[in-house]
N, C-alpha and C positions, 0 to 999 in steps of 0.2 A: 504494497499499499505506501502510496507517497504522503510525504509532509505534505504538510500543508507550505512550506517553502518552493518546494518542489513541483505542487499543483501552481503558484502564483508562478515561476519560471517556467515552467511546460505552455500556461495556459497563454501566456505572453509571447512566445515563441509561437506558438501557433494562432495567433490574432485570434481566437477565440471570443476574448473578454474586450477587442478593440483598444481605440488609443484616444484618448480624452484629448479635446481639441482645444487650444487654451480663447477664450473666451473674451467677445472684444466689447469693451468696458464702456456700458452708459455712462455718460458726464448728466443728463437729466433726470432720475430718479431720484428725486428730492424731497424729503418731507419736511414740510415746513413743519412749525410748531406751534398750536394755536391755543390762545390763550385759553384757561378752563380745562384744557385737554391736556393730562399730565401725558398719556399714554405719546402720542403725535410728538410731546415735547420730548421725551424718552430715546424715541430714533429717532428722533434731529440730533440730540447729544451723539446717542450709537454711531448713528454715518458720519461725522462729523469726525469722531476720534478714529473709525475705523478706519474710513474710505484709506487716506493716503500712503497707511499699512499695507493693506490688502491688494491698492491698486499697484503698487511700486514691489511687492513680492510677487505679485502673478506675474508683471513682465520681467523678472529675474532685473529688477533697476534697484530695489531698498536699499542695499548697500551704496548705491551710486547718489540716492538721494535725499536719504534719508539724515538729518545732522546730529551732530557729536553733540552735544552738552553736556557735560559731564565736572566734576572737581579737579581744579588743577593736575591733579597726581591721580587720576582715577585709572588710565589707563585700559579703558571699558571697549575699546573697538572692538577685541575676540568674540565679546559676547553679547550687547548692544542690541543690537537685530536681532537673535533668539530671543531677548527678556520682550521688543515690541509685539512680536507673532504669538509666543507663544501664553505671553498674559493678556493679552488682548484677546487671543482666542477664546482661551478659558472663559471671559466674562460675556462674549458674543451668543458661544455653543448653542444655550438654550434654546434662544431667540430663531439661532439657525433650524432650529429641530422642530419647531412649532408649525401647526398645521392654520394655518393664517386664510382668512375666507380672501377673496375675490377684491384686490383695493392696491392704493397706492405704497400702501408698507408690504402687500404682498409681492411687488413688483421690483422694490429695495432688497426684500429679502433673499427672492430668486436668484439676481444677480452677485449677492454677501455670498450666498451656499458656492457659485463657481467659482467665485474669487477665493474664498477658501480654499476649495478643493484643489485650485490649482496651485495656490499659495503654499501648501503641502507637499508641492510634487515641486516648486523652488527652494524649497525648504531644504529636501531632504537628496535631491538629485547629487549625486560629488560633481558632475560635471558641469554643475548650473554655477553662474557668475555668484547666486546669491547661498549656494550651498555654504550652511551654518555649521557652526563648533559645537561640535555634542560630546567630546571630553578633554579640552586643552584647556585646563585648570579646573577649577570646583565650580563656577558660576556655572556651566552649563547644566550641570544637576538639576538644580533649583527650576529653568523654563524649560530645560524638558518635560519633570512632573508639570509642571503648567499647560504643556502641550498636550502631556497625556489625556490631564483633567478635563481640559476640552475635548478631546476628542470622546471620552468617555461620556461626556456630559450629552453629544449629539451625532451618538452611532449611524443612526440612519442618513443623516445629510452628511456628514464629513468623511465617513470611515466606510460604510458598505460600500458605497456609489463609487469607489477609487476603483482604478485598475490595479491587478497583479502584482505592477512593476514598484507599484507608489507603496503600494503597504509593504510589500519586503521591503524599500528604503525606509518608510517609517520604523518599521519593527529593528531594522538594523542601527535607526538611531537612537531607540531606546535604551537598546541593548551594549552601545557606545559606552555609555552616562556608566557602565560597570567598573569602567578603567578608575572612575573614581571613586576614591577612600570610600566604604562606607561611613556617612556619618555617626557622630559618638554621644554628644554632648549640647546637641539643643536640635531649634526646628527642623533643623536639615535633617531629622531621621523619615521625615514626612518625605520628604523630597525621593527619596529611594525608596518608601514604600508605592508614593503615588505610583511611580514609573513602573516597581512589577505588579502593579498591579493591574494597569492598563495589559502589560504582558498577560499577565492571567487570563482577561478579557478575551484578548487577543488569540487565546490557546496554544501560548507558549510555555517552555519551562519555567518556572520561577526562582529565586531565593531566597530560605525563608533567612537568611539573617540580612536580608534587604526589604523582606515585607512584616514578616509576623516579630522580629524579633526588633524591628526599627515601631514597630505601631505599641510593643511589649512597653521601650524604653518610654515612648510618649505618656502612656497610660501611668506609667510609674513616677512622673512628675505631677501628675495631678495634684491639686490645693484643697480643690473645696469649689461648692457655690458657682460654678460652673467654669474655673476657670483653670487653664495649665499653666505650672513655671515651665520656663523657654530655656529648658534644661533644669538643672538642681536649683534655681534660685525664679524667684518670676521678676517680671521686667515691667514697669507701665509704661506697653505700648499696645498697640493694636496686631502682634502678631497672631496673637487666638484668635482673628479673622481674619488678619492675611493669608493664613496658613494652616495653620496647625486642626483647625475644629474644624472648617470645609473639608480639608485632605483626609481626616478620621473619620468623615462621614462618607466620601467620595468612596477611599480603600477599603471600609467595612462593609457596604454596601455589593460591593463586586465580592468581598471575601464570602458575606451569609449566600450570597446568592450559586456561588458555589460548593457553599457546604453549610447545610445551616447549625452545626455550632457556633457559627459567630455570631447567630440574631442577637441572643443576651446580651454578647459585646455591645452590638450593636445600637439594641435599645437604651442603654446605660449612656454611650458618647448621645445620644442624639438627646436623653432630658438634660445634660449639661447644656449641649449647644441650648436647645430652648431657653436654658436659663441666662446663656449669655448674652444669647439675641434678644432677650427680655432687657438687661441690662442696657447692651446697646441702644435700643431703643428711649430708651428714658437719660443717654447721653446727648441725645438731640435737643437744644436749646428752642425756646419757644421760636426767635428768627429763624431757626435752621443752622444756627453756626452748632461747632463742635469742637472740643478742644485738641488744638495741636500738641500731642503728646506722645513725647517718647521719638523713637526713630521711624524713619523711611514714611513722615508725615506728607511727603511730597507723593504719593499715591492717593491724595484727595480722597473724592468717594468711595474707594478703596478701601477704607479703613471698615466699611459697614460689610463687606463680602456675606459673612456671615447672617448677618441679620438678612440679606437680600434672598441669599440659598435656603433659610426656615421659611420666607415668605414663598420664596418659589417652589418648595417641597409642600404645602401647606399646611405647615405642621408650626405656626405662631403660637406662644402661648394665649392663655385665655383672655387676659386681660389688655394684648396687643393684638386689635381687630386689623383686618386686611389695611380698611380704609386709611386709618391713621398711620399704620407704616410706611403708605405709599405717599402718603401728604408730608410726610416726614422725611422722607428719602429726596421726595421733588423738588423740597426745599434745598437740602443740603447739595445736591447736583445742583440744583439753580446758582447755589453762593459759590461752588469750587468749580464751577466751568464757564460759567457766565462772568465772571467777572477781566476786565482787560489783561493782556498778559500772559491768560495760560495759553494761548494757540500763539507760535510765530505766524508771519505772514503768510507764510505756507500751509496752513495749517496743521502743525507737529507741535504735539504739548512741547511746553517749555517749563525748567525744575520750578518747583512751588508749591507751595498750599493751599494757597489767596490769590490769585496773580504769579507774576514772576520774581521770585526769592532765590535765585540760586544760592543763597545763604545756608539755606535749608539741605541742600543735597549732599548728604556724605561721600566719602566717596567710593561708595559701589554706586553712587548713586549715577545714571545717564541718561538720556533721551528715551532709550528701550526701556526702563525702566517704570515710566511712568505710567505704561500704558493697565496696567495692575488698577488703576481707577475704573475699568469696565467690569470688574468683578462685581461692582454694585448694580449692574442690570441687567442682573439675574432674574428677576422679577419678568424682564418681557417674555421669556420662555413659556408664561401661563397665558391663555386667551384672549383678547380681547373682551369677552364674554363673562370672562371669571372676575369674584367679586372684589379682588384684590382692585381691579381697573374699575370694573361698574358700577361699584356701590359712591354713594355722596360722599363728597370729601369729610373728612373727620379731623379732632383736633386730636394732635399727640399729648401724650404723657405730661411731656413741661408743661406744654401750652394749656391742659387740665388745671395743672397745678397751681401754674404763675395769673390763672385768671379766678382763683380762687374756689374751684371745685374743689369738694369734700370727697377726696377718694382714700380706698384703703392702700395704710403703710404698704414698704417692700420688706420682702424678707427674704432669705438667705433660703438654698433647699436643703431637702436632708438628701445624702448620700453614700455610698461606701467608698472605700478609697482607694481598695487593690481590685483588681477583677484578670481574671481568668480569662488569658486568651492559649483558646487550642490552637495545634496545626496541621498545615492541611495535608493531606496526604499525596505523597510525593513517589513517583517509579524512580527508582533508587538506580 
C-alpha cells in the first residue's frame, strides 16, 4: 500500500489531480464599512490587513514588497515574512471556512480563499522567490505553529483543495521545524505541540516529546483562576491569550478527536479558557481602551485572541453575551485600527499599540510580527445570522459597571491543579 506521500507524488506525476492556476487578483472587491454594521466594519478591517500580504505572497513578491520595520538591532529579515503569513492566516482562517450567502462579502471571501491557497504554495515551494525559512534559527517554530493552527481552523477551505504537491510541501515545512530544539521553559512548548497536532491531523507520524510532553509542561504551569505561568513564573502580559490557551484548545481538540482519553483534559482546559475569556472581557474599558501591559503589545487587538476564540466556539460564559462581546471587540478594533499611523502609505502595518510607536517594539518585533492582530477577528467565522452578529447592541461589563448598574460581584473559579495527560498509541 502506498504511503500518503507516495500517493501525493504519483498523483501529481500522473496529472490526475490537476495543477492549480495562479489566480488573477481583483482590485475592486471592497467591503465598505457601514455605520452601525459591525460585521461590515470587521470585514473591511480584515481586507485592509490581509490584502497586501496575500496578494504579494501569491505573486511571489512578498519579500520584495513588504517593508522591514524593526528594532535597530533586530535582524529579523530571515523570519518576518513567515510571521506575517502564518499569523495573518491564523486569524482569518475561520472566515475563509465559512459558508457565506451570496453577497459582496462572499465575493471577497472567495478571492481570498484562492489567494491563501496560492500563497501556501508560494511560501513552501523551494523554487519560489518567497520560499520561507522553516528551520534556520528558533523563530520559525513560532510562526510555522501559527500557520499550522490556521490550516486546522479551515481544512476544507485551505487544505483539502490543495493539489498533492503543495500538501507535500506544507508537510515538509512542518517537519523541518523539528530541527529546532524542543522548547522546555516557556510558552514556546505550545508551538512545538501545535505543529505536531497538525501533523497528526494530516495522518503523519508525531513525536510524544513535542506533542503530549509539551502539553504536560504547559499544564504543569497552571496557577489558578484560568491563568497559566509562562514557564515557572507568571507574566503580566497577554500571552495566555496570544498563544497559550488558544493553542492548548486547538491542539487538544485534535488529540481528543484521535483518542477519546483526551476529552477530560480538553474539558478542564476549556473551563479555564472560559474564565480567562471572562477576565479579558472585563479588561475592556467603557470607551474600548485596554491596558498596554507587558511585552508584545504591538500585536494590538490580537491581545483578545482567546476571547475571540471562545466567541467563535459559541462557548462564552453566561455573563458574557455574544452581543456585548461583539460591541466590546468592535470598539477595541476601532481604537487600535483607525488611529493615524497604524498603516503606512502602502497599507502595511506599522509598529505601535495606538498608532505608530516604534519604541514599543522589542528586539523580536518586526513588520511581520504585527499581523497577529488578525487573531481578534476570529468571530467572523460565525455566520451573519448568528446571534453574535444579529442581536442588538449591548453594553459590556465595564460600561454597565461605570454607568451604575447593579451587577453581581466577580469571583474566581474552583479548579484542580494537576491534570493527567494520556499518551497516544503509536506504532513503534
